LUMVEX-757543 format. One record per residue (C-alpha): x, y, z; residue number from 1. Coordinates in Angstrom, 2 decimals. Layout:
# LUMVEX-757543
+---------+---------+---------+-----+
!       u !       v !       w !   i !
+---------+---------+---------+-----+
!       X !       Y !       Z ! NUM !
...
+---------+---------+---------+-----+
# end
This chain:
# LUMVEX-757543
+---------+---------+---------+-----+
!       u !       v !       w !   i !
+---------+---------+---------+-----+
!    2.47 !  -28.30 !   33.67 !   1 !
!    5.36 !  -27.19 !   34.34 !   2 !
!    6.68 !  -24.09 !   32.22 !   3 !
!    9.92 !  -22.32 !   32.24 !   4 !
!    9.90 !  -18.68 !   31.42 !   5 !
!   12.91 !  -17.82 !   29.64 !   6 !
!   13.59 !  -14.07 !   29.83 !   7 !
!   15.75 !  -11.13 !   29.89 !   8 !
!   18.53 !  -11.90 !   27.40 !   9 !
!   21.24 !   -9.31 !   26.22 !  10 !
!   19.26 !   -6.94 !   23.80 !  11 !
!   18.52 !   -3.79 !   23.96 !  12 !
!   14.72 !   -4.78 !   25.08 !  13 !
!   16.17 !   -6.17 !   28.09 !  14 !
!   14.15 !   -4.47 !   30.37 !  15 !
!   10.84 !   -4.95 !   28.27 !  16 !
!   11.30 !   -8.74 !   28.47 !  17 !
!   11.96 !   -8.99 !   32.19 !  18 !
!    8.92 !   -6.77 !   32.68 !  19 !
!    7.26 !   -9.04 !   30.62 !  20 !
!    8.72 !  -11.95 !   31.78 !  21 !
!    7.31 !  -10.92 !   35.81 !  22 !
!    3.78 !  -10.41 !   34.69 !  23 !
!    3.99 !  -13.89 !   32.82 !  24 !
!    5.65 !  -15.84 !   35.44 !  25 !
!    3.07 !  -14.47 !   37.80 !  26 !
!   -0.24 !  -15.53 !   35.57 !  27 !
!    1.20 !  -18.92 !   35.15 !  28 !
!    1.67 !  -19.17 !   38.93 !  29 !
!   -1.80 !  -17.61 !   39.72 !  30 !
!   -3.54 !  -20.53 !   37.53 !  31 !
!   -1.35 !  -23.29 !   39.48 !  32 !
!    1.55 !  -23.85 !   37.04 !  33 !
!    4.79 !  -24.83 !   38.52 !  34 !
!    7.18 !  -22.17 !   36.86 !  35 !
!   10.47 !  -21.78 !   36.45 !  36 !
!   12.56 !  -18.49 !   35.51 !  37 !
!   15.44 !  -18.54 !   33.22 !  38 !
!   17.54 !  -15.25 !   32.23 !  39 !
!   19.40 !  -16.02 !   29.05 !  40 !
!   22.57 !  -13.92 !   30.70 !  41 !
!   22.25 !  -15.12 !   34.43 !  42 !
!   20.86 !  -18.77 !   33.77 !  43 !
!   18.38 !  -20.34 !   36.26 !  44 !
!   16.86 !  -17.74 !   38.79 !  45 !
!   16.37 !  -18.20 !   42.58 !  46 !
!   13.82 !  -16.12 !   44.32 !  47 !
!   16.09 !  -13.30 !   45.18 !  48 !
!   17.18 !  -12.81 !   42.00 !  49 !
!   13.80 !  -13.26 !   40.49 !  50 !
!   12.86 !  -10.40 !   42.97 !  51 !
!   15.73 !   -8.33 !   41.60 !  52 !
!   15.33 !   -8.94 !   38.27 !  53 !
!   11.61 !   -8.98 !   37.81 !  54 !
!   10.45 !   -6.50 !   39.84 !  55 !
!   12.22 !   -3.54 !   37.92 !  56 !
!   10.41 !   -1.13 !   35.69 !  57 !
!   11.05 !   -0.72 !   32.29 !  58 !
!   12.46 !    2.49 !   32.58 !  59 !
!   12.39 !    5.66 !   29.81 !  60 !
!   15.44 !    4.87 !   28.55 !  61 !
!   16.92 !    1.59 !   27.00 !  62 !
!   20.31 !   -0.46 !   28.27 !  63 !
!   23.50 !    1.42 !   26.97 !  64 !
!   25.68 !    0.45 !   24.69 !  65 !
!   28.39 !   -0.76 !   27.13 !  66 !
!   25.77 !   -2.44 !   29.45 !  67 !
!   24.37 !   -4.20 !   26.48 !  68 !
!   28.11 !   -5.38 !   25.43 !  69 !
!   28.62 !   -6.68 !   29.00 !  70 !
!   25.62 !   -8.44 !   28.82 !  71 !
!   26.60 !  -10.13 !   25.64 !  72 !
!   30.13 !  -11.47 !   27.10 !  73 !
!   28.11 !  -12.98 !   29.60 !  74 !
!   25.36 !  -14.77 !   27.69 !  75 !
!   26.12 !  -18.23 !   26.15 !  76 !
!   22.89 !  -18.89 !   24.37 !  77 !
!   24.29 !  -22.18 !   22.97 !  78 !
!   24.14 !  -23.54 !   26.46 !  79 !
!   20.88 !  -22.98 !   27.31 !  80 !
!   19.49 !  -26.59 !   26.08 !  81 !
!   21.45 !  -28.23 !   29.02 !  82 !
!   19.60 !  -25.80 !   31.45 !  83 !
!   17.79 !  -28.87 !   33.27 !  84 !
!   14.97 !  -26.01 !   33.95 !  85 !
!   14.37 !  -25.95 !   30.32 !  86 !
!   15.14 !  -29.43 !   29.38 !  87 !
!   12.80 !  -30.67 !   32.08 !  88 !
!    9.54 !  -28.34 !   31.47 !  89 !
!    6.77 !  -29.69 !   29.66 !  90 !
!    7.17 !  -26.07 !   27.67 !  91 !
!    9.44 !  -23.17 !   28.04 !  92 !
!    7.48 !  -19.51 !   27.74 !  93 !
!    9.25 !  -17.33 !   25.30 !  94 !
!    9.22 !  -13.65 !   26.39 !  95 !
!   12.22 !  -12.20 !   24.58 !  96 !
!   12.65 !   -9.60 !   22.62 !  97 !
!   15.10 !   -8.32 !   20.03 !  98 !
!   17.78 !  -10.18 !   17.63 !  99 !
!   18.41 !  -12.62 !   20.18 ! 100 !
!   15.55 !  -13.72 !   21.54 ! 101 !
!   13.26 !  -13.38 !   17.94 ! 102 !
!   15.80 !  -13.92 !   15.18 ! 103 !
!   15.24 !  -17.83 !   14.98 ! 104 !
!   18.66 !  -18.87 !   16.80 ! 105 !
!   17.13 !  -20.07 !   20.27 ! 106 !
!   14.04 !  -21.47 !   18.24 ! 107 !
!   16.66 !  -23.55 !   15.87 ! 108 !
!   18.21 !  -24.93 !   19.33 ! 109 !
!   15.52 !  -25.77 !   20.70 ! 110 !
!   13.98 !  -27.69 !   18.14 ! 111 !
!   17.52 !  -29.47 !   17.61 ! 112 !
!   16.88 !  -30.12 !   21.58 ! 113 !
!   13.54 !  -31.26 !   21.40 ! 114 !
!   12.17 !  -28.65 !   23.70 ! 115 !
!    8.71 !  -27.33 !   23.17 ! 116 !
!    8.05 !  -23.59 !   23.24 ! 117 !
!    5.85 !  -20.80 !   22.31 ! 118 !
!    5.85 !  -19.03 !   19.33 ! 119 !
!    7.14 !  -19.01 !   15.86 ! 120 !
!    9.82 !  -21.33 !   14.78 ! 121 !
!   13.23 !  -20.40 !   13.58 ! 122 !
!   11.81 !  -19.37 !    9.91 ! 123 !
!    9.04 !  -17.57 !   10.47 ! 124 !
!   11.05 !  -15.67 !   13.65 ! 125 !
!   13.88 !  -14.98 !   11.54 ! 126 !
!   11.49 !  -13.76 !    8.50 ! 127 !
!   10.31 !  -11.10 !   10.84 ! 128 !
!   12.75 !  -10.03 !   12.45 ! 129 !
!   14.49 !   -8.75 !    9.34 ! 130 !
!   12.70 !   -5.82 !    8.09 ! 131 !
!   13.58 !   -5.73 !    4.93 ! 132 !
!   12.79 !   -9.82 !    4.28 ! 133 !
!    9.40 !   -9.11 !    5.64 ! 134 !
!    8.57 !   -5.82 !    3.73 ! 135 !
!    9.25 !   -7.83 !    0.59 ! 136 !
!    6.98 !  -10.82 !    2.03 ! 137 !
!    4.01 !   -8.28 !    2.70 ! 138 !
!    4.40 !   -7.12 !   -0.90 ! 139 !
!    4.44 !  -10.70 !   -2.37 ! 140 !
!    0.96 !  -11.06 !   -0.13 ! 141 !
!   -0.54 !   -7.80 !   -1.54 ! 142 !
!   -0.08 !   -6.23 !    2.11 ! 143 !
!    1.00 !   -2.62 !    1.91 ! 144 !
!    3.89 !   -1.48 !    3.53 ! 145 !
!    5.76 !    2.34 !    3.30 ! 146 !
!    8.17 !    2.06 !    0.59 ! 147 !
!   11.63 !    1.73 !    1.68 ! 148 !
!   15.47 !    1.46 !    0.91 ! 149 !
!   18.07 !   -0.19 !    2.31 ! 150 !
!   21.41 !    1.41 !    3.56 ! 151 !
!   23.32 !    2.89 !    2.20 ! 152 !
!   21.89 !    4.64 !   -0.75 ! 153 !
!   22.57 !    5.13 !   -4.22 ! 154 !
!   23.08 !    8.64 !   -5.14 ! 155 !
!   19.95 !    7.81 !   -7.56 ! 156 !
!   18.06 !    6.51 !   -4.46 ! 157 !
!   19.22 !    9.82 !   -2.33 ! 158 !
!   18.19 !   11.64 !   -4.93 ! 159 !
!   14.98 !   10.57 !   -5.39 ! 160 !
!   14.08 !   10.10 !   -1.32 ! 161 !
!   10.62 !   11.56 !   -0.13 ! 162 !
!   11.04 !   13.40 !    3.05 ! 163 !
!   10.93 !   12.53 !    5.97 ! 164 !
!   11.63 !    9.37 !    6.26 ! 165 !
!   12.38 !    6.84 !    9.09 ! 166 !
!   15.97 !    5.85 !    9.45 ! 167 !
!   16.01 !    2.70 !   11.95 ! 168 !
!   17.92 !   -1.02 !   12.63 ! 169 !
!   16.36 !   -3.92 !   10.77 ! 170 !
!   16.62 !   -6.47 !   12.80 ! 171 !
!   15.90 !   -4.20 !   16.14 ! 172 !
!   12.42 !   -3.61 !   18.15 ! 173 !
!   10.78 !   -0.92 !   20.36 ! 174 !
!   12.23 !    2.26 !   18.43 ! 175 !
!   15.25 !    1.82 !   19.56 ! 176 !
!   18.16 !    3.29 !   16.77 ! 177 !
!   15.51 !    4.95 !   15.23 ! 178 !
!   15.54 !    8.85 !   13.98 ! 179 !
!   12.90 !   10.75 !   11.86 ! 180 !
!   14.73 !   12.39 !    9.17 ! 181 !
!   13.52 !   15.42 !    7.15 ! 182 !
!   16.63 !   16.53 !    5.87 ! 183 !
!   19.46 !   15.16 !    3.48 ! 184 !
!   22.10 !   16.62 !    5.58 ! 185 !
!   20.50 !   14.44 !    8.92 ! 186 !
!   20.71 !   10.90 !    7.02 ! 187 !
!   24.29 !    9.76 !    7.57 ! 188 !
!   24.10 !   10.58 !   11.49 ! 189 !
!   20.58 !    8.69 !   11.53 ! 190 !
!   22.18 !    5.87 !   10.01 ! 191 !
!   25.29 !    5.85 !   11.98 ! 192 !
!   23.15 !    5.81 !   15.09 ! 193 !
!   21.37 !    2.41 !   13.55 ! 194 !
!   24.82 !    0.95 !   12.79 ! 195 !
!   25.19 !    0.71 !   16.27 ! 196 !
!   22.76 !   -1.82 !   16.92 ! 197 !
!   22.28 !   -3.75 !   13.91 ! 198 !
!   24.83 !   -3.89 !   10.78 ! 199 !
!   21.61 !   -3.62 !    8.59 ! 200 !
!   19.73 !   -0.21 !    8.35 ! 201 !
!   16.67 !    0.49 !    6.46 ! 202 !
!   15.27 !    4.02 !    5.09 ! 203 !
!   11.45 !    4.02 !    5.37 ! 204 !
!    8.87 !    6.52 !    4.34 ! 205 !
!    7.06 !    8.16 !    7.30 ! 206 !
!    3.23 !    7.19 !    7.04 ! 207 !
!    1.51 !   10.37 !    8.87 ! 208 !
!   -2.11 !    8.94 !    9.32 ! 209 !
!   -3.23 !    6.81 !   12.23 ! 210 !
!   -1.37 !    4.20 !   13.76 ! 211 !
!   -3.58 !    0.75 !   14.38 ! 212 !
!   -2.02 !   -2.85 !   15.61 ! 213 !
!   -3.93 !   -5.82 !   15.44 ! 214 !
!   -3.25 !   -9.01 !   17.67 ! 215 !
!   -3.86 !  -12.45 !   16.51 ! 216 !
!   -3.67 !  -15.55 !   18.49 ! 217 !
!   -3.47 !  -19.15 !   16.96 ! 218 !
!   -5.14 !  -17.74 !   13.57 ! 219 !
!   -7.86 !  -15.81 !   15.11 ! 220 !
!   -7.44 !  -12.43 !   14.34 ! 221 !
!   -8.17 !  -10.25 !   17.96 ! 222 !
!   -9.67 !   -6.81 !   18.67 ! 223 !
!   -7.90 !   -3.47 !   16.50 ! 224 !
!   -6.59 !   -1.04 !   18.57 ! 225 !
!   -5.46 !    2.45 !   18.03 ! 226 !
!   -2.12 !    4.29 !   19.39 ! 227 !
!   -1.89 !    7.74 !   19.88 ! 228 !
!    1.42 !    8.42 !   21.17 ! 229 !
!    2.30 !   12.27 !   22.55 ! 230 !
!    5.53 !   12.26 !   20.09 ! 231 !
!    5.70 !   11.83 !   16.57 ! 232 !
!    6.17 !    8.16 !   16.55 ! 233 !
!    5.59 !    5.72 !   18.79 ! 234 !
!    9.10 !    5.69 !   20.46 ! 235 !
!   10.73 !    3.85 !   23.46 ! 236 !
!    9.05 !    6.06 !   25.89 ! 237 !
!    5.89 !    6.32 !   24.44 ! 238 !
!    5.72 !    2.38 !   24.62 ! 239 !
!    7.55 !    2.22 !   28.28 ! 240 !
!    5.93 !    5.05 !   30.16 ! 241 !
!    2.37 !    5.48 !   31.61 ! 242 !
!    0.55 !    8.12 !   30.21 ! 243 !
!    2.60 !    8.36 !   27.43 ! 244 !
!    0.15 !    7.28 !   25.13 ! 245 !
!   -2.91 !    6.68 !   24.12 ! 246 !
!   -4.35 !    3.40 !   23.17 ! 247 !
!   -7.88 !    2.85 !   22.48 ! 248 !
!   -9.34 !   -1.05 !   22.38 ! 249 !
!  -11.33 !   -1.28 !   20.41 ! 250 !
!  -10.49 !    1.07 !   17.71 ! 251 !
!  -13.10 !    3.92 !   16.98 ! 252 !
!  -13.28 !    2.67 !   13.85 ! 253 !
!  -15.74 !    1.85 !   11.03 ! 254 !
!  -16.76 !   -2.16 !   11.28 ! 255 !
!  -15.44 !   -2.62 !    7.65 ! 256 !
!  -12.07 !   -0.98 !    8.37 ! 257 !
!  -11.76 !   -3.53 !   11.62 ! 258 !
!  -12.17 !   -6.42 !    9.37 ! 259 !
!  -10.04 !   -4.97 !    6.86 ! 260 !
!   -7.00 !   -4.62 !    9.41 ! 261 !
!   -7.78 !   -7.83 !   10.76 ! 262 !
!   -7.67 !   -9.55 !    7.04 ! 263 !
!   -4.69 !   -7.63 !    6.27 ! 264 !
!   -3.10 !   -8.72 !    9.77 ! 265 !
!   -3.65 !  -12.44 !    9.28 ! 266 !
!   -2.76 !  -12.00 !    5.85 ! 267 !
!    0.99 !  -10.95 !    7.35 ! 268 !
!    0.99 !  -13.37 !    9.98 ! 269 !
!    0.71 !  -16.24 !    7.15 ! 270 !
!    3.14 !  -14.18 !    4.82 ! 271 !
!    5.80 !  -14.69 !    7.21 ! 272 !
!    4.67 !  -18.15 !    8.50 ! 273 !
!    4.54 !  -17.06 !   11.89 ! 274 !
!    2.72 !  -19.38 !   14.29 ! 275 !
!    0.73 !  -19.10 !   17.87 ! 276 !
!    0.55 !  -15.48 !   18.34 ! 277 !
!    2.08 !  -11.97 !   16.85 ! 278 !
!    1.04 !   -8.56 !   16.83 ! 279 !
!    0.82 !   -6.49 !   13.72 ! 280 !
!    1.69 !   -2.87 !   13.29 ! 281 !
!   -0.35 !   -0.47 !   10.92 ! 282 !
!    0.32 !    3.21 !    9.82 ! 283 !
!   -2.45 !    4.90 !    7.45 ! 284 !
!   -0.71 !    6.56 !    4.68 ! 285 !
!   -2.19 !   10.22 !    3.61 ! 286 !
!   -4.40 !    8.94 !    1.52 ! 287 !
!   -6.01 !    6.69 !    4.47 ! 288 !
!   -4.59 !    3.40 !    3.44 ! 289 !
!   -2.91 !    0.93 !    5.68 ! 290 !
!    0.47 !    0.67 !    5.48 ! 291 !
!    2.09 !   -2.61 !    7.66 ! 292 !
!    5.02 !   -1.97 !    9.56 ! 293 !
!    6.26 !   -4.82 !   11.26 ! 294 !
!    4.92 !   -8.11 !   12.22 ! 295 !
!    6.20 !   -9.03 !   16.10 ! 296 !
!    6.70 !  -12.70 !   16.81 ! 297 !
!    6.89 !  -12.03 !   20.60 ! 298 !
!    4.68 !   -9.49 !   21.36 ! 299 !
!    5.31 !   -7.36 !   24.51 ! 300 !
!    3.64 !   -8.68 !   27.71 ! 301 !
!    4.18 !   -5.74 !   30.17 ! 302 !
!    1.43 !   -3.52 !   31.89 ! 303 !
!    1.41 !   -1.23 !   28.71 ! 304 !
!    1.59 !   -3.75 !   26.28 ! 305 !
!   -0.29 !   -3.98 !   23.15 ! 306 !
!   -1.31 !   -7.81 !   22.94 ! 307 !
!   -3.29 !   -7.81 !   26.04 ! 308 !
!   -5.15 !   -5.08 !   25.47 ! 309 !
!   -6.01 !   -6.34 !   21.95 ! 310 !
!   -7.01 !   -9.72 !   24.11 ! 311 !
!   -9.03 !   -8.01 !   26.58 ! 312 !
!  -10.67 !   -6.36 !   24.22 ! 313 !
!  -12.49 !   -9.41 !   23.01 ! 314 !
!  -12.92 !  -10.70 !   26.44 ! 315 !
!   -9.71 !  -12.58 !   27.38 ! 316 !
!   -7.94 !  -11.46 !   30.66 ! 317 !
!   -3.93 !  -11.70 !   31.16 ! 318 !
!   -4.26 !  -15.11 !   32.45 ! 319 !
!   -6.65 !  -16.37 !   29.90 ! 320 !
!   -4.16 !  -15.41 !   26.92 ! 321 !
!   -0.94 !  -16.76 !   28.90 ! 322 !
!   -3.15 !  -19.93 !   29.00 ! 323 !
!   -4.29 !  -19.47 !   25.75 ! 324 !
!   -0.19 !  -19.41 !   24.26 ! 325 !
!    0.47 !  -22.36 !   26.34 ! 326 !
!   -2.24 !  -24.11 !   24.82 ! 327 !
!   -1.87 !  -23.55 !   21.31 ! 328 !
!    2.07 !  -23.89 !   21.59 ! 329 !
!    1.50 !  -27.88 !   23.12 ! 330 !
!   -1.27 !  -28.38 !   20.60 ! 331 !
!    1.19 !  -27.53 !   17.33 ! 332 !
!    3.89 !  -29.85 !   19.06 ! 333 !
!    1.77 !  -32.80 !   19.78 ! 334 !
!    0.47 !  -32.45 !   16.22 ! 335 !
!   -2.93 !  -31.52 !   16.81 ! 336 !
!   -4.43 !  -29.21 !   14.09 ! 337 !
!   -5.78 !  -26.00 !   15.18 ! 338 !
!   -9.00 !  -24.33 !   12.84 ! 339 !
!   -8.17 !  -22.07 !   10.56 ! 340 !
!  -10.00 !  -18.65 !   11.37 ! 341 !
!  -12.05 !  -16.54 !    8.69 ! 342 !
!  -12.64 !  -12.64 !    8.62 ! 343 !
!  -15.76 !  -11.90 !    7.46 ! 344 !
+---------+---------+---------+-----+
# end
């Protein structure tokens, strides 16, 4: 099969996408597929460019704002559908993060161009990317989620605000631009930081209990994992630095709690109209109730990423996971109905 891996991008999660892209490329080639690599910024990559871009580690920090502006100036997503490596592929495997890759624009472009790709479509991508909209849909679907407000806060919202809270960009992942706020005097600075990355910012009640994640493949929940970061929150450094987080798969919890988290993950996945695969993150509140933080439409595929670990706990290797993602995307594109999973 001819597969084009589309990766890189101009979002703060560029390094994460490239690291995941490297692993997907290796896995697909090991499976015998003919793989081309395209960076949304640099275009098709030759072998030298692959070694340069796909050989680097994620690092402890995201790109600087100046670096992101430079990347954005060089990126022309509207031209992606004209690239022969993408147009001629049987399937485009998306390894992108952030608004540029997960917000639905590239997905809409590929739909119009008749290009088959992995992951959710334009609507599901846009719904999940906007944390405010996603949380509204979680609420309608009876998926508990921490209380939140959209910045700027009214005087009444400020007066009623239950601290501590998390202030974060609405459409940026990997905890970029996120601040834990414990005092009203810290709110403005936290919002200013978040606004550097997105024009929409949310203020969310900080859940203080155990943190869990559930992978979804097709319409099937994978293993529940527990995340135990060294920092107070599962921030960028903890996500992508080896040894900074203990990740336990499967989570050491009762069977009833496992089923509850899997049921909520599938409910969140469906509420946002997602498809192919996703990863849904939860954190318990003070009463032990699992609160849905977000659903990731293109979850990370790096060496430390959570979806591959969730799959591995179900006996699915990384290569098998990549093959399965390709298979469900092709089945969907061909109109083959996927079985609906049930979680007892």
